[in-house]
C-alpha positions in Angstrom: -60.6 -100.4 3.2 -63.4 -98.3 2.3 -62.5 -96.3 -0.9 -63.0 -92.8 0.1 -62.7 -90.1 -1.9 -59.6 -88.4 0.0 -57.8 -91.9 0.1 -58.3 -92.2 -4.1 -56.6 -88.9 -4.5 -53.8 -90.1 -2.7 -53.5 -92.5 -5.6 -51.5 -91.9 -8.9 -53.1 -91.5 -11.7 -53.5 -95.0 -13.3 -51.9 -93.4 -16.5 -49.4 -91.2 -14.4 -45.8 -93.2 -16.0 -46.8 -92.8 -19.3 -47.5 -88.9 -18.8 -44.0 -89.0 -17.2 -42.3 -90.5 -20.4 -44.2 -87.8 -22.5 -44.3 -84.5 -20.8 -42.1 -82.3 -18.4 -44.6 -82.4 -15.4 -42.7 -78.9 -14.5 -43.1 -77.3 -17.7 -46.5 -74.8 -18.2 -48.6 -77.1 -20.5 -52.0 -76.8 -21.6 -54.4 -79.8 -20.7 -57.8 -80.6 -21.0 -60.1 -82.8 -19.0 -63.6 -83.5 -21.0 -65.5 -84.8 -18.6 -64.6 -84.0 -15.3 -67.6 -85.5 -13.3 -66.9 -84.6 -9.2 -63.1 -83.7 -10.2 -61.6 -86.9 -8.7 -58.7 -87.2 -11.4 -58.9 -83.2 -12.1 -57.4 -82.9 -8.5 -54.3 -85.3 -9.7 -53.7 -83.5 -12.8 -53.1 -80.2 -11.0 -51.0 -81.7 -8.4 -49.2 -83.3 -11.3 -48.8 -80.4 -13.4 -48.5 -77.8 -11.0 -47.2 -75.3 -13.7 -50.0 -75.5 -16.1 -53.3 -74.9 -16.9 -56.0 -77.4 -17.0 -59.0 -76.9 -18.6 -62.0 -79.0 -17.8 -65.7 -79.4 -18.9 -68.6 -80.9 -17.1 -72.1 -80.4 -18.1 -74.0 -81.8 -15.1 -75.1 -79.6 -12.8 -74.5 -81.8 -9.6 -71.6 -83.1 -10.6 -70.5 -79.8 -11.3 -71.2 -78.2 -8.0 -69.6 -81.0 -6.1 -66.3 -80.6 -8.3 -66.1 -76.7 -7.7 -66.6 -77.4 -4.1 -63.9 -80.0 -4.0 -61.2 -77.8 -6.2 -62.0 -74.7 -3.8 -61.5 -76.9 -0.5 -58.1 -78.3 -2.1 -57.0 -74.8 -2.7 -56.6 -75.6 -6.4 -55.8 -72.4 -8.5 -54.5 -73.9 -11.7 -57.8 -75.0 -13.0 -60.6 -73.5 -14.8 -64.0 -75.0 -15.2 -66.6 -75.0 -17.8 -70.3 -76.4 -17.9 -70.5 -77.5 -21.9 -70.9 -80.8 -22.9 -68.2 -81.2 -26.0 -69.1 -83.1 -28.8 -69.5 -82.5 -32.7 -72.0 -79.8 -33.2 -72.9 -76.8 -31.2 -76.5 -76.2 -29.6 -78.3 -77.8 -26.7 -78.9 -81.7 -26.2 -80.6 -83.9 -23.4 -77.8 -85.6 -20.9 -78.7 -88.9 -20.3 -78.4 -88.3 -16.2 -77.0 -91.5 -14.3 -77.5 -92.9 -10.8 -77.2 -95.8 -8.3 -74.7 -97.7 -6.0 -73.1 -101.4 -6.3 -74.5 -103.3 -3.4 -71.5 -105.3 -3.0 -69.6 -101.8 -2.4 -70.3 -99.9 1.2 -71.5 -96.4 0.5 -68.3 -94.1 1.1 -68.4 -90.2 0.6 -68.9 -90.2 -3.0 -71.2 -91.4 -5.5 -70.4 -94.7 -8.0 -73.1 -94.0 -9.9 -73.2 -90.4 -11.3 -69.9 -91.4 -13.6 -72.0 -92.7 -16.4 -74.5 -89.7 -17.7 -74.0 -89.1 -21.4 -75.3 -87.6 -24.5 -76.1 -91.1 -25.6 -79.0 -93.2 -24.5 -77.6 -96.0 -22.7 -77.9 -99.3 -24.2 -76.0 -102.5 -23.2 -75.1 -100.2 -20.4 -78.5 -100.9 -18.5 -77.7 -105.0 -18.4 -74.4 -104.7 -18.3 -74.2 -102.6 -15.0 -77.7 -103.3 -13.7 -77.4 -101.2 -10.7 -76.9 -98.2 -12.7 -80.2 -96.3 -13.7 -81.1 -93.7 -15.9 -84.0 -92.1 -14.6 -84.0 -88.7 -15.9 -82.2 -86.2 -18.5 -81.2 -82.8 -18.1 -80.7 -80.2 -20.9 -77.2 -79.2 -21.5 -75.3 -76.7 -23.9 -73.1 -78.5 -26.5 -70.3 -77.4 -28.0 -67.5 -78.2 -30.0 -63.9 -78.1 -29.2 -62.5 -75.9 -32.2 -65.4 -73.6 -31.3 -64.7 -74.1 -27.5 -61.2 -73.0 -27.9 -62.3 -69.9 -30.3 -64.3 -68.8 -27.4 -61.1 -68.8 -24.9 -59.1 -67.1 -27.5 -61.4 -64.2 -27.9 -60.2 -60.9 -27.0 -60.6 -60.5 -23.1 -58.5 -60.1 -20.1 -58.0 -63.3 -19.8 -55.7 -63.4 -22.8 -53.1 -65.4 -20.2 -54.9 -68.8 -20.9 -54.8 -68.3 -24.6 -55.0 -72.1 -26.4 -52.8 -72.7 -29.5 -52.1 -76.1 -28.8 -52.9 -79.0 -26.1 -50.1 -80.6 -24.8 -52.7 -83.6 -22.8 -56.2 -84.3 -23.0 -58.3 -86.8 -21.1 -61.7 -87.9 -22.8 -63.7 -89.5 -20.6 -67.9 -89.0 -22.5 -69.4 -92.2 -22.0 -69.2 -93.2 -25.7 -69.1 -90.0 -27.0 -65.3 -89.7 -27.6 -64.9 -89.7 -31.6 -67.7 -87.2 -31.6 -65.0 -85.0 -29.4 -62.2 -85.6 -31.8 -64.5 -84.6 -34.7 -65.5 -81.5 -33.3 -61.9 -80.8 -33.0 -60.3 -80.6 -36.8 -58.8 -77.5 -36.2 -57.2 -78.6 -33.2 -56.7 -81.9 -33.4 -53.2 -81.7 -35.2 -51.9 -80.0 -32.1 -52.7 -82.1 -29.5 -49.8 -84.0 -28.3 -51.3 -86.9 -26.3 -54.9 -88.3 -26.0 -56.2 -90.7 -23.5 -59.7 -91.7 -23.7 -61.7 -94.7 -22.9 -62.7 -97.1 -25.7 -65.0 -100.3 -25.9 -65.8 -103.2 -28.3 -69.6 -103.0 -26.7 -72.1 -101.1 -27.9 -72.7 -99.4 -24.1 -74.7 -96.1 -25.1 -76.6 -96.3 -28.8 -74.8 -95.6 -31.5 -71.5 -95.3 -29.6 -68.6 -95.9 -31.9 -66.5 -99.2 -30.9 -62.7 -99.4 -30.6 -62.0 -100.1 -33.8 -63.7 -97.0 -35.2 -61.8 -95.0 -33.0 -58.5 -96.7 -33.7 -59.3 -96.0 -37.5 -59.7 -92.7 -37.0 -56.8 -92.4 -34.8 -54.7 -93.6 -37.6 -56.0 -91.6 -40.2 -55.0 -88.8 -38.3 -51.7 -89.9 -37.5 -51.7 -90.6 -34.2 -50.2 -93.8 -32.7 -51.4 -96.0 -29.9 -48.4 -96.1 -26.6 -50.5 -97.4 -24.1 -53.8 -99.6 -23.5 -55.3 -101.2 -20.4 -58.5 -103.1 -19.5 -60.1 -105.7 -20.8 -61.9 -106.9 -23.3 -65.1 -105.2 -23.6 -63.8 -101.6 -22.5 -60.6 -100.0 -21.6 -58.5 -96.9 -22.0 -55.9 -96.1 -24.9 -52.9 -93.3 -25.0 -52.3 -91.9 -28.5 -49.1 -89.9 -29.3 -49.3 -87.6 -32.2 -46.4 -88.2 -35.1 -46.8 -84.9 -36.7 
């Protein structure tokens, strides 16, 4: 069966069982998705947490356009989208834009190659996934998570979405995950659950590897409650012990 976008949307999140164990999906929660790409998982989060506000960020313009269109077509109303790349500084940077499609998989109605764009330059990714190309860059605005939340909380007519804690955050930023966390010093103690990709291989130049992330999380009083994936890369769920 060809994995179409609509079929993918019917599948549960790979970590949904853990979320249901840790959170009441009917509560009014604050959820963040850092690096939403074309919003495939955003739609699943929205449907799972129907009473929650979901803040998503996606700096790549082409991805954001497709994602916004999908959210509108699926009548998703509890998602707030922004155009920032989240990292450990405020300013601008070049995003390395990925593209391509594996020859072994029939082309469907979505893109495989656009899911590897990163603020970091590709390194071993170039040989590990040889069909994925990085042929161009795009200048994007960069902001820390702490500063982003300050902007959300500024006195405006949208105070209904004020953020003083985060119940769950999904970080998928292609090797830049630890920098996202380092730019979240103020809000980090108030995050209940963190799900992110980790790797034992430097797919991107300067990418912190698994042991670096685990050391940081332990020092900041988080415990690992879930892990999946192969040896080179996978995903982890962390629970705040505070």
